[in-house]
C-alpha positions in Angstrom: 23.0 -25.6 -9.5 20.0 -23.5 -11.1 21.0 -24.2 -14.8 21.0 -27.5 -13.8 17.7 -27.5 -12.4 16.6 -25.8 -15.2 17.6 -28.5 -18.0 16.2 -31.2 -15.5 12.8 -29.3 -16.1 13.1 -29.6 -19.4 13.7 -33.5 -19.3 10.2 -33.8 -17.1 7.7 -32.5 -19.6 6.1 -35.9 -19.8 3.1 -36.8 -17.5 4.6 -39.9 -16.0 8.2 -37.8 -15.4 6.3 -35.8 -12.2 8.7 -37.0 -9.9 11.6 -35.8 -12.2 10.2 -32.4 -12.3 10.0 -32.3 -8.2 13.6 -33.3 -8.1 14.5 -30.4 -10.7 12.7 -27.8 -8.8 14.5 -29.4 -5.5 17.8 -28.4 -7.2 16.9 -25.0 -8.0 15.6 -24.4 -4.5 19.1 -25.6 -2.9 20.6 -23.1 -5.6 18.5 -20.4 -4.4 19.8 -20.8 -0.8 23.2 -19.5 -1.9 21.8 -16.9 -4.0 19.7 -15.2 -1.6 22.4 -14.7 0.8 24.7 -12.9 -1.8 23.2 -9.2 -1.7 25.0 -8.2 1.5 28.2 -9.7 0.8 28.8 -8.5 -2.9 27.9 -5.1 -1.6 30.2 -5.0 1.3 33.0 -6.2 -0.8 32.6 -4.3 -3.8 31.1 -0.9 -2.7 32.1 1.9 -0.2 30.2 3.2 2.9 28.1 5.6 1.0 26.8 3.3 -1.3 26.7 -0.1 0.4 23.3 -0.1 1.0 22.3 1.2 -1.8 23.8 -1.7 -3.8 22.3 -4.2 -1.4 18.9 -3.1 -2.3 19.4 -3.2 -6.1 20.6 -6.8 -5.3 17.6 -7.6 -3.4 15.5 -6.0 -6.2 17.0 -8.3 -8.8 15.3 -11.1 -6.4 12.1 -9.3 -6.4 12.3 -8.5 -10.2 12.2 -12.2 -11.0 9.1 -12.8 -8.7 7.7 -10.1 -10.7 8.3 -11.8 -13.6 7.1 -15.0 -12.6 4.1 -13.5 -11.7 3.6 -12.0 -15.4 5.0 -14.1 -18.0 3.6 -17.7 -16.9 -0.2 -16.7 -17.5 1.0 -15.4 -20.9 3.3 -18.3 -21.9 0.8 -21.0 -20.8 -2.6 -20.0 -21.1 -5.4 -22.3 -19.6 -6.3 -24.7 -22.5 -7.9 -27.5 -20.7 -9.3 -29.0 -23.8 -5.9 -29.2 -25.7 -3.5 -31.0 -23.4 -1.0 -31.2 -26.2 -1.0 -27.4 -26.9 -0.5 -27.0 -22.7 2.4 -29.6 -22.8 4.0 -27.4 -26.0 3.5 -24.2 -24.0 5.2 -25.4 -21.0 8.2 -27.0 -22.9 8.5 -23.5 -24.4 8.9 -21.9 -21.3 10.8 -24.8 -19.7 13.4 -24.3 -22.1 13.2 -20.4 -22.2 14.2 -20.6 -18.6 17.0 -23.0 -19.2 18.6 -20.9 -21.9 18.4 -17.9 -19.9 20.0 -19.5 -16.9 22.8 -21.0 -18.6 23.7 -17.7 -20.2 23.7 -16.4 -16.7 26.1 -19.3 -15.4 28.7 -18.4 -18.2 28.4 -14.5 -17.8 29.1 -15.3 -14.0 32.0 -17.7 -14.7 33.6 -15.2 -17.5 32.7 -11.7 -16.1 32.8 -11.7 -12.3 35.5 -11.4 -10.0 35.9 -12.2 -6.4 36.8 -9.2 -5.1 38.1 -5.6 -6.4 42.0 -4.9 -6.6 41.5 -2.4 -3.9 39.2 -2.6 -0.6 36.4 -0.2 -1.2 36.3 0.7 2.6 38.5 0.5 5.4 36.5 -2.2 7.3 37.2 -4.4 4.0 40.6 -3.6 4.3 41.1 -4.5 8.0 39.2 -7.9 7.1 41.6 -8.8 4.1 44.4 -8.7 6.3 43.3 -11.7 8.0 44.8 -14.8 6.7 42.0 -17.1 5.1 42.9 -20.2 7.4 42.1 -18.2 10.5 38.6 -18.1 9.6 36.4 -20.8 11.3 32.7 -21.3 10.2 31.7 -22.9 13.3 33.2 -20.2 15.3 31.5 -17.6 13.3 28.0 -19.4 13.7 29.0 -19.7 17.6 29.9 -16.0 17.6 26.7 -15.0 15.9 24.3 -16.7 18.2 26.4 -15.2 21.3 25.4 -11.6 19.7 21.8 -10.9 21.3 21.5 -7.9 19.2 21.7 -10.5 16.3 19.5 -13.2 17.6 16.5 -10.2 18.2 17.4 -9.2 14.5 17.1 -12.8 13.4 13.7 -13.5 15.1 12.0 -10.3 13.7 13.4 -10.6 10.7 12.0 -14.0 10.2 8.5 -12.7 11.4 8.4 -9.8 8.7 9.9 -12.0 5.7 7.8 -14.8 6.9 4.8 -12.9 7.0 5.4 -11.4 3.4 6.0 -14.7 2.2 2.6 -16.1 3.7 0.7 -13.1 2.2 2.1 -13.7 -1.1 1.3 -17.3 -1.1 -2.4 -16.7 -0.2 -3.1 -13.5 -2.2 -4.9 -15.4 -4.9 -7.0 -17.2 -2.2 -7.5 -14.1 -0.2 -8.9 -12.1 -3.1 -10.8 -14.6 -4.8 -12.7 -15.2 -1.6 -14.3 -11.8 -1.7 -14.0 -11.2 -5.8 -15.3 -14.3 -7.2 -13.6 -15.0 -10.5 -11.2 -12.2 -10.5 -7.9 -14.8 -10.6 -6.6 -12.6 -13.4 -6.8 -9.2 -11.0 -5.7 -11.4 -8.0 -2.3 -11.9 -10.1 -2.1 -8.1 -11.1 -2.2 -7.2 -7.3 0.5 -9.7 -6.4 2.5 -8.1 -9.2 1.8 -4.3 -8.0 2.7 -5.7 -4.4 6.3 -7.1 -5.8 6.9 -3.9 -8.2 6.2 -1.4 -5.2 8.3 -3.3 -3.2 11.2 -2.9 -5.5 10.7 0.7 -5.4 10.7 0.5 -1.7 13.8 -1.6 -1.9 15.9 1.3 -3.4 14.5 4.1 -1.5 15.2 2.1 1.8 18.9 1.9 0.5 19.4 5.3 -0.7 18.3 6.6 2.7 20.4 4.1 4.8 23.6 5.4 2.9 22.3 8.9 3.2 21.6 8.8 7.0 23.0 5.5 8.3 20.2 5.4 10.6 19.7 1.6 10.6 17.8 1.0 13.6 15.3 4.0 13.5 14.8 3.0 9.8 14.3 -0.3 10.3 11.8 0.2 13.4 9.8 2.9 11.2 9.4 0.4 8.2 8.1 -2.4 10.5 5.8 0.1 12.2 4.4 1.1 8.8 4.1 -2.4 7.4 2.1 -3.2 10.5 -0.2 -0.5 9.6 -0.3 -1.1 6.1 -1.0 -5.1 6.9 -3.9 -3.8 8.9 -5.4 -1.4 6.5 -5.3 -4.3 3.9 -6.9 -6.6 6.2 -10.0 -4.2 7.0 -10.2 -3.0 3.7 -10.0 -6.4 1.8 -13.9 -7.1 1.9 -15.1 -3.6 1.0 -15.9 -4.5 -2.6 -13.5 -2.1 -4.4 -10.7 -3.9 -6.1 -8.9 -0.5 -6.8 -8.9 -0.1 -2.9 -7.2 -3.6 -2.8 -4.5 -2.7 -5.6 -3.7 0.5 -3.6 -3.4 -1.0 -0.2 -1.7 -4.0 -1.7 0.9 -1.7 -3.1 1.6 0.3 0.0 1.9 -3.2 1.9 4.4 -4.5 -0.8 6.2 -1.2 -0.7 7.1 -1.5 3.3 7.3 -5.2 3.6 10.0 -5.7 0.8 11.6 -2.5 1.6 12.5 -4.2 5.0 14.5 -6.9 3.3 17.8 -4.7 2.5 17.4 -3.2 5.8 17.6 -6.4 7.8 20.5 -7.4 5.5 22.7 -4.1 6.3 21.6 -4.0 9.8 22.8 -7.6 10.3 26.2 -6.8 8.8 26.7 -3.5 10.9 25.8 -5.4 14.2 28.0 -8.9 13.4 31.0 -7.2 11.8 33.6 -8.4 11.5 31.7 -11.7 11.0 31.1 -13.0 7.4 28.4 -11.2 5.7 27.3 -14.4 4.1 26.7 -16.2 7.2 24.6 -13.6 8.9 22.4 -13.1 5.8 22.1 -17.0 5.3 20.8 -17.3 8.8 18.3 -14.3 8.1 17.1 -16.2 5.4 16.8 -19.6 7.2 14.8 -17.5 10.0 12.4 -16.5 7.1 12.1 -19.5 5.5 11.0 -21.3 8.7 8.6 -18.5 9.9 7.3 -18.4 6.3 6.3 -22.1 6.3 4.6 -21.9 9.5 3.0 -18.7 8.8 1.7 -19.9 5.5 0.3 -23.3 7.2 -1.7 -21.7 10.0 -2.9 -18.5 8.0 -4.1 -21.0 5.1 -6.1 -22.8 7.6 -7.4 -19.8 9.5 -8.4 -18.7 5.9 -9.9 -21.5 4.8 -12.0 -22.2 8.3 -13.0 -18.6 9.2 -11.8 -16.0 6.8 -9.0 -14.3 5.3 -9.2 -11.3 8.0 -8.8 -14.2 10.8 -5.4 -15.3 8.8 -4.3 -11.4 8.4 -4.9 -10.6 12.1 -2.9 -13.8 13.1 0.1 -12.1 11.3 -0.8 -8.7 12.4 -0.3 -10.0 16.0 3.0 -11.7 15.3 4.3 -8.4 13.3 3.4 -6.4 16.4 5.9 -8.9 18.3 8.4 -7.6 15.6 8.2 -4.2 16.4 8.7 -5.0 20.2 12.0 -7.0 19.2 13.2 -4.3 17.0 13.0 -1.9 19.4 15.0 -3.9 22.0 17.9 -4.3 19.4 21.0 -2.3 20.5 22.3 -0.2 17.9 26.0 -1.3 17.6 27.2 -0.1 14.2 30.5 -1.8 14.3 31.0 -1.2 10.5 30.1 2.0 10.2 32.2 2.8 13.5 35.3 1.4 11.9 34.7 3.2 8.8 34.3 6.3 10.4 37.0 6.2 12.9 39.8 5.9 10.2 37.5 8.0 7.4 39.9 11.2 7.6 43.1 9.7 8.1 45.9 9.2 5.5 45.9 5.6 5.0 45.3 4.5 1.3 44.0 0.7 0.7 46.5 -1.7 -0.5 46.0 -4.1 -3.5 45.1 -7.4 -2.8 48.2 -8.6 -4.8 50.6 -5.8 -3.6 54.0 -7.4 -2.6 53.6 -5.0 0.8 54.3 -7.2 4.1 51.1 -8.0 5.8 52.7 -7.2 9.0 53.4 -3.8 8.0 49.8 -3.1 6.8 48.8 -4.3 10.0 51.0 -2.0 11.8 49.5 0.6 9.9 45.9 0.0 10.7 46.9 -0.1 14.3 48.6 3.1 14.5 45.5 4.8 12.6 43.3 3.4 14.8 
């Protein structure tokens, strides 16, 4: 879908084909829905208990890397040439065709190289899940189970608040910067890049920390509080007149707010096991998009009618609510408990194509537990 949308954009370069551009963007947006939920699923299926959170954070980093490239390359590939429309169209064409070629290459690599799952389950929690027949899985029942899970509902709302606030800040960052620093559009883009790059570092560090400590709730709550403090500092230093201060506070804000993303995914998988990782992460992303749209509209209105400080204080109030909700989450680490309960027992994972009878595998698991 992403490759298809990219090629549709290549056919929409003429001004009269603007509706095709919107349709192509819609196709890419639909593709993103499936891609955003992959990090926790791929990490759980392919990586063991001591590396699963790091793997998830690296996958999230890939998404942030794309965002960083989006901040960096378009202004370089398509410079502002209002007096030469033909040159601008030519530059946009180069960007569109380059994106389409890269997307198509990734499509073929995924089809040729990527496998659905490893031969041996990487953890006991995955080994248990693989003993269940696929026909026993019900997406509808999985959704019902998740919405009956109170800790997950609290995480669903708090994740939506934090990530929605990050989306809103990222979207309105240029407007906030230009309001206080007229003519600094280029530096506004650089501050956005700083925010994203710092967030990539934060994602990796948070993933490594989770694999080392397994302190999911504590880490999530601390990062939430630090994000709240970071946004407060950013809000009240934005109008001091020193761009270097905005670079620093923006980087700190991005470090913690983006570092929260893999924490939310992994915490959700822990408290909802054995439900599908893709289902829980999909709901988290849906919550983030809903809050992101609402926050962007409201913060944009407050920023335009009053000041950037008013819009940021609005986000701070909501993030404070998210802190309270996160503190109320019961830390029932189901996946970690399953892995820890049989970690030291003499049970070997069975290859997924092994001729061993499923009944004997289940009996082994039950006797071990």
